[in-house]
KEKE-3310 file (N, C-alpha, C; in steps of 0.2 Angstrom, whole numbers, plus 5000, padded with zeros to 4 digits):
npx = (4909:4909:4906:4907:4896:4895:4886:4886:4880:4879:4886:4884:4896:4895:4904:4908:4912:4921:4915:4924:4931:4943:4949:4959:4970:4960:4955:4942:4935:4938:4932:4919:4917:4919:4908:4897:4899:4897:4884:4878:4881:4873:4861:4858:4859:4848:4838:4838:4833:4820:4816:4813:4801:4792:4780:4783:4796:4805:4805:4811:4824:4828:4829:4839:4850:4850:4853:4867:4872:4871:4880:4892:4894:4896:4908:4916:4916:4921:4913:4906:4897:4880:4868:4855:4851:4852:4843:4831:4831:4830:4817:4810:4811:4805:4792:4790:4786:4773:4756:4751:4763:4772:4763:4761:4773:4774:4762:4765:4774:4766:4757:4762:4758:4747:4744:4755:4751:4750:4762:4771:4768:4771:4785:4791:4787:4791:4805:4810:4805:4811:4824:4825:4822:4832:4843:4839:4840:4854:4859:4854:4861:4874:4874:4872:4883:4893:4892:4898:4890:4883:4876:4870:4865:4857:4842:4828:4817:4822:4827:4817:4811:4822:4824:4813:4815:4826:4821:4814:4824:4831:4822:4824:4838:4837:4829:4837:4848:4843:4840:4853:4860:4859:4860:4863:4876:4882:4886:4891:4886:4891:4879:4876:4881:4870:4870:4874:4863:4866:4871:4866:4873:4867:4864:4872)
npy = (4916:4933:4949:4965:4974:4985:4994:4995:4985:4970:4955:4938:4927:4913:4899:4892:4876:4862:4851:4844:4839:4842:4828:4824:4821:4825:4832:4826:4838:4848:4842:4842:4856:4859:4852:4859:4871:4868:4864:4876:4884:4878:4880:4893:4894:4886:4893:4904:4899:4898:4911:4912:4917:4909:4896:4880:4879:4883:4872:4862:4867:4868:4854:4850:4857:4851:4838:4841:4845:4833:4826:4833:4832:4818:4816:4823:4815:4804:4794:4784:4791:4789:4792:4788:4783:4794:4802:4795:4795:4808:4811:4802:4808:4820:4816:4812:4822:4823:4825:4838:4845:4843:4847:4860:4866:4864:4870:4883:4886:4884:4894:4905:4907:4915:4931:4945:4947:4934:4929:4937:4932:4918:4918:4923:4913:4900:4902:4902:4890:4881:4883:4878:4865:4860:4862:4853:4841:4841:4839:4827:4818:4822:4817:4804:4800:4803:4793:4783:4778:4773:4775:4763:4758:4768:4772:4781:4781:4779:4791:4800:4808:4815:4822:4831:4838:4845:4852:4862:4869:4873:4882:4893:4896:4899:4910:4919:4920:4926:4939:4944:4944:4951:4948:4933:4928:4920:4921:4937:4950:4966:4979:4986:5003:5016:5025:5042:5055:5064:5081:5097:5112:5128:5138:5131)
npz = (5222:5223:5215:5208:5197:5183:5186:5200:5207:5217:5212:5209:5203:5194:5192:5177:5172:5165:5170:5177:5193:5205:5214:5221:5235:5247:5262:5274:5279:5270:5259:5262:5263:5249:5244:5249:5243:5229:5230:5234:5223:5213:5218:5216:5202:5199:5205:5197:5185:5188:5185:5172:5161:5153:5155:5162:5155:5165:5173:5166:5163:5177:5180:5172:5178:5191:5188:5184:5196:5204:5196:5198:5212:5213:5206:5215:5226:5221:5215:5203:5190:5186:5175:5172:5184:5192:5187:5190:5204:5207:5201:5209:5222:5220:5218:5231:5238:5238:5231:5235:5238:5227:5217:5219:5216:5202:5198:5201:5191:5179:5181:5176:5163:5163:5159:5164:5179:5183:5178:5186:5199:5197:5194:5205:5215:5209:5208:5221:5226:5217:5219:5233:5231:5223:5232:5242:5235:5232:5245:5249:5241:5244:5258:5256:5248:5257:5266:5260:5250:5234:5218:5215:5227:5232:5240:5238:5246:5259:5262:5263:5274:5278:5266:5265:5276:5272:5261:5268:5274:5263:5257:5265:5263:5249:5249:5257:5249:5238:5243:5246:5234:5218:5205:5195:5186:5172:5159:5154:5144:5137:5134:5118:5114:5111:5096:5095:5090:5074:5073:5066:5061:5062:5048:5040)
capx = (4913:4905:4910:4902:4895:4896:4880:4888:4877:4883:4885:4887:4899:4894:4910:4906:4918:4919:4912:4929:4932:4949:4947:4965:4970:4956:4953:4935:4933:4939:4927:4912:4917:4918:4902:4893:4900:4894:4877:4875:4881:4868:4854:4858:4857:4842:4833:4838:4829:4813:4815:4811:4794:4788:4778:4786:4803:4809:4806:4816:4831:4830:4831:4846:4854:4850:4858:4873:4874:4873:4886:4898:4895:4898:4915:4920:4916:4924:4907:4904:4890:4875:4863:4848:4849:4851:4836:4826:4831:4827:4810:4806:4811:4800:4786:4789:4783:4766:4752:4751:4770:4774:4758:4762:4779:4772:4757:4768:4777:4761:4753:4765:4754:4742:4748:4756:4750:4752:4770:4775:4767:4774:4792:4793:4786:4795:4812:4812:4804:4816:4831:4824:4822:4839:4846:4837:4843:4861:4860:4853:4866:4880:4874:4873:4890:4897:4891:4901:4885:4884:4870:4867:4862:4853:4835:4825:4812:4825:4829:4811:4810:4828:4823:4808:4818:4831:4817:4812:4830:4833:4818:4827:4844:4836:4827:4843:4853:4839:4841:4860:4863:4854:4861:4867:4879:4885:4890:4888:4888:4889:4874:4879:4879:4866:4873:4872:4861:4870:4868:4867:4874:4863:4867:4876)
capy = (4921:4939:4954:4971:4976:4992:4998:4995:4980:4964:4950:4931:4924:4906:4897:4887:4871:4856:4846:4840:4841:4839:4824:4821:4820:4830:4830:4826:4844:4851:4839:4845:4863:4859:4850:4864:4876:4865:4864:4883:4887:4876:4882:4900:4893:4883:4898:4908:4896:4900:4918:4912:4918:4904:4890:4873:4879:4883:4865:4858:4870:4866:4847:4849:4860:4846:4833:4843:4845:4827:4824:4836:4829:4811:4817:4825:4809:4798:4789:4783:4794:4785:4797:4786:4782:4800:4805:4791:4797:4815:4811:4799:4813:4825:4813:4810:4828:4822:4829:4845:4848:4843:4850:4867:4869:4863:4875:4890:4886:4885:4900:4910:4908:4921:4938:4950:4945:4927:4929:4939:4927:4912:4919:4923:4907:4895:4904:4900:4883:4877:4884:4874:4858:4859:4862:4846:4836:4841:4837:4820:4815:4823:4813:4797:4799:4804:4787:4778:4775:4774:4776:4757:4757:4773:4771:4787:4781:4780:4798:4804:4813:4820:4827:4836:4843:4849:4857:4868:4873:4875:4888:4899:4897:4902:4917:4923:4922:4931:4945:4947:4944:4954:4945:4927:4929:4915:4925:4944:4954:4973:4981:4991:5010:5019:5031:5049:5058:5070:5088:5101:5119:5133:5142:5127)
capz = (5221:5222:5212:5207:5190:5181:5190:5207:5210:5219:5207:5210:5197:5194:5188:5172:5171:5160:5174:5181:5199:5208:5219:5224:5242:5250:5269:5275:5280:5264:5254:5264:5261:5242:5242:5251:5238:5223:5231:5234:5216:5209:5220:5213:5195:5199:5207:5192:5180:5190:5183:5165:5161:5150:5159:5160:5153:5171:5176:5161:5165:5183:5180:5170:5184:5196:5185:5184:5203:5206:5193:5201:5218:5212:5204:5221:5230:5217:5214:5196:5189:5182:5173:5173:5191:5195:5185:5193:5211:5207:5200:5215:5227:5218:5219:5238:5241:5238:5226:5236:5237:5220:5213:5220:5212:5195:5197:5201:5184:5174:5182:5172:5157:5164:5157:5169:5186:5183:5177:5192:5204:5195:5194:5212:5218:5207:5209:5228:5226:5213:5223:5238:5228:5221:5238:5245:5231:5234:5252:5250:5238:5249:5264:5254:5247:5264:5270:5256:5246:5227:5214:5215:5234:5235:5241:5239:5251:5265:5263:5262:5279:5277:5260:5266:5281:5268:5257:5272:5275:5257:5256:5269:5259:5243:5251:5259:5243:5234:5246:5245:5227:5213:5198:5194:5180:5169:5153:5154:5138:5138:5129:5113:5116:5106:5092:5096:5084:5071:5074:5060:5063:5059:5043:5036)
cpx = (4909:4910:4905:4902:4896:4891:4881:4884:4881:4881:4888:4890:4899:4900:4907:4912:4916:4917:4918:4930:4938:4947:4953:4965:4967:4954:4945:4932:4933:4933:4920:4911:4916:4911:4897:4893:4897:4887:4874:4875:4875:4861:4853:4856:4850:4836:4832:4834:4822:4811:4813:4804:4790:4786:4781:4794:4807:4811:4811:4823:4833:4832:4838:4851:4855:4854:4865:4876:4876:4879:4893:4899:4898:4906:4919:4921:4919:4919:4906:4897:4886:4869:4856:4846:4848:4845:4830:4825:4828:4820:4807:4806:4806:4793:4785:4786:4775:4762:4752:4758:4772:4770:4759:4767:4777:4766:4760:4771:4772:4757:4756:4762:4749:4746:4749:4756:4752:4759:4773:4774:4771:4782:4794:4792:4790:4803:4814:4811:4809:4823:4831:4825:4829:4844:4845:4840:4850:4863:4859:4858:4873:4880:4875:4880:4895:4897:4894:4896:4887:4877:4866:4863:4858:4845:4831:4820:4815:4827:4823:4810:4816:4827:4818:4811:4823:4827:4815:4818:4832:4829:4822:4834:4842:4833:4833:4847:4849:4840:4847:4862:4857:4855:4865:4870:4883:4890:4887:4891:4886:4885:4878:4876:4875:4870:4870:4869:4865:4867:4870:4868:4870:4867:4871:4872)
cpy = (4927:4944:4960:4973:4983:4997:4998:4990:4974:4959:4944:4928:4916:4903:4891:4882:4866:4850:4842:4843:4838:4835:4821:4820:4826:4828:4830:4833:4848:4849:4842:4852:4863:4857:4855:4870:4874:4866:4871:4886:4885:4878:4889:4899:4890:4888:4903:4906:4897:4907:4918:4912:4912:4898:4884:4874:4879:4876:4861:4860:4868:4858:4846:4852:4855:4840:4834:4843:4838:4824:4827:4833:4822:4811:4819:4819:4803:4792:4789:4786:4790:4790:4794:4785:4789:4803:4801:4793:4804:4815:4808:4804:4818:4823:4812:4817:4828:4826:4836:4848:4849:4847:4858:4870:4869:4869:4882:4891:4888:4891:4906:4911:4913:4927:4942:4948:4938:4926:4931:4935:4921:4913:4919:4917:4901:4896:4901:4892:4878:4877:4879:4867:4856:4858:4855:4841:4835:4838:4830:4816:4816:4818:4806:4795:4799:4797:4781:4775:4776:4774:4769:4755:4763:4772:4777:4787:4782:4787:4803:4810:4818:4825:4832:4841:4848:4854:4863:4872:4876:4882:4894:4901:4901:4909:4921:4925:4927:4938:4948:4948:4946:4951:4938:4928:4923:4918:4932:4947:4961:4975:4986:4998:5012:5025:5037:5052:5064:5076:5092:5108:5123:5137:5138:5125)
cpz = (5219:5219:5211:5200:5189:5185:5197:5211:5212:5214:5209:5204:5198:5190:5184:5171:5166:5164:5178:5188:5202:5214:5223:5232:5246:5257:5269:5276:5274:5259:5256:5262:5253:5240:5243:5245:5231:5224:5230:5227:5212:5211:5217:5206:5194:5200:5201:5186:5181:5187:5176:5165:5158:5154:5157:5158:5159:5174:5172:5163:5172:5184:5178:5175:5189:5194:5186:5191:5205:5203:5196:5208:5218:5210:5210:5225:5227:5216:5206:5194:5184:5181:5174:5180:5194:5193:5189:5201:5211:5206:5206:5221:5226:5220:5227:5241:5241:5232:5228:5235:5230:5215:5213:5216:5205:5194:5197:5194:5179:5175:5178:5165:5157:5163:5164:5176:5187:5182:5183:5198:5203:5196:5201:5216:5216:5208:5216:5228:5223:5216:5229:5236:5226:5227:5242:5241:5232:5240:5253:5247:5242:5255:5262:5252:5253:5267:5265:5251:5239:5224:5215:5222:5237:5235:5242:5245:5258:5267:5263:5267:5279:5271:5261:5271:5277:5263:5261:5273:5269:5255:5259:5265:5253:5244:5253:5253:5239:5237:5245:5238:5222:5207:5199:5187:5178:5163:5153:5147:5139:5133:5125:5115:5110:5103:5094:5089:5081:5072:5068:5062:5059:5054:5038:5029)
residu = (MET:ASN:SER:VAL:ASN:ASP:ALA:GLY:GLN:LYS:VAL:HIS:LEU:VAL:GLU:GLU:THR:ASP:GLY:GLN:VAL:GLU:THR:GLY:ALA:VAL:SER:PRO:GLU:GLU:ARG:LEU:LYS:ARG:ALA:GLU:LYS:ILE:ILE:LYS:ASP:HIS:VAL:LEU:VAL:GLY:ALA:ALA:SER:GLY:LEU:VAL:PRO:GLY:PRO:GLY:ILE:ASP:MET:VAL:LEU:ALA:PHE:GLY:THR:GLN:LEU:ASN:LEU:VAL:ARG:ARG:LEU:SER:GLN:LEU:TYR:GLY:VAL:PRO:PHE:ARG:GLU:ASN:ALA:ALA:LYS:SER:THR:ILE:THR:ALA:LEU:PHE:GLY:SER:LEU:GLY:ALA:VAL:GLY:ALA:GLY:ALA:ILE:ALA:ALA:MET:SER:PHE:VAL:LYS:ALA:ILE:PRO:VAL:LEU:GLY:THR:ALA:VAL:GLY:VAL:ALA:GLY:THR:SER:VAL:SER:ILE:GLY:ALA:PHE:THR:TYR:ALA:ILE:GLY:LYS:VAL:PHE:GLN:GLN:HIS:PHE:GLU:SER:ASN:GLY:THR:PHE:LEU:ASP:LEU:ASP:PRO:GLY:ALA:TYR:ARG:ALA:TYR:PHE:ARG:GLU:MET:MET:LYS:ARG:GLY:LYS:LYS:VAL:ALA:GLU:GLU:GLU:ALA:GLU:ASP:ILE:GLU:GLU:VAL:VAL:VAL:VAL:LYS:LYS:ARG:PRO:ALA:LYS:ALA:ALA:LYS:PRO:ALA:THR:VAL:GLU:ALA:GLY:ALA)
# end
């Protein structure tokens, strides 16, 4: 859902929920549509976590976002959520990128420790990379649940090629979203206005 803030900027409003997803009588087409919406919302939040300047903090925040993404998808498809299995699968898929792929994402995060230039480069790199990784995670679980799969029969190795393909697509999705949306808003607080200085009339 898009809106416009007081400065006239386009804003994407990410709906915060209690994790409950309506799964009543939903057609396959509507379910796919809802799944895509869930994935895209979490891509935005995941990419936003890459904007955090502290090295390593973005990775922790992103992991939490990806867990919530998997939880939301499992609720949509009526699959009992298993947190440990979800964590193991996310970790395994990250490892499937190999030393070069996984190392590049981690390096972009920790390069933020370098003042000024390192922070700027790290923020730009991790934002898109985390967004792409979040997208690929969502697509893997979406496809698995669409095939009537559960957490018990999900083999990360079987999705390795598909995951890498979705990583490439996810980078384009994350970059496109970054061009169109200037802010990701979860909670917005209006800054306090500065008090005007008192004036003293001449001759008082």
